[in-house]
C-alpha positions in Angstrom: 103.5 62.4 96.3 100.2 61.7 95.4 97.7 64.9 93.8 95.8 66.5 97.0 91.6 65.7 96.6 89.6 68.6 96.0 86.1 69.7 97.0 83.4 69.9 94.8 80.8 72.0 95.9 77.5 69.9 95.6 75.2 70.9 92.5 72.1 73.1 94.0 68.6 73.6 92.0 69.0 77.0 89.7 67.7 79.9 92.2 65.2 82.5 91.3 65.7 85.9 90.8 63.5 86.8 94.0 65.4 84.1 96.0 69.0 85.9 94.6 67.9 89.4 95.6 66.7 88.3 99.0 69.8 87.0 99.7 71.5 89.9 98.4 69.3 92.5 100.6 70.3 90.2 103.8 74.3 90.5 103.1 74.1 94.8 102.4 72.1 94.6 105.6 74.8 92.3 107.3 77.8 94.5 105.8 75.9 98.3 107.1 74.8 96.4 110.8 79.5 95.4 110.9 80.5 98.7 109.1 81.6 102.1 110.4 81.5 103.8 107.3 78.3 105.4 106.4 76.4 104.6 102.8 77.7 107.3 100.3 76.2 109.4 99.1 74.9 108.9 95.6 76.3 111.3 92.8 74.6 112.2 89.3 75.9 114.7 87.4 74.3 115.7 83.7 76.0 117.2 81.2 74.5 119.2 77.8 77.9 117.2 75.7 80.0 115.3 75.0 82.8 117.7 74.9 81.5 119.7 78.0 81.7 116.6 80.1 85.7 115.6 79.2 85.9 119.4 79.9 84.5 119.0 83.5 86.1 114.9 83.4 89.4 116.4 83.0 89.3 119.0 85.6 88.9 116.7 88.5 92.0 115.7 90.4 93.0 112.5 90.9 91.8 110.5 93.8 94.8 107.9 93.4 97.3 110.8 93.3 96.4 112.7 96.8 
């Protein structure tokens, strides 16, 4: 059986960072219009020490086991 020919994408010129960001923002706007869920709220928490963080982390429930 002969091998199946693979499609080769033509090489395009490298795009600038601004063009990539614009494309990503456009894709995100499209996604936001399609999804029925509200965007997640940002979550930021800071700790005085790594030990405080570890204590807090161990007290959290595992979301995969709910």
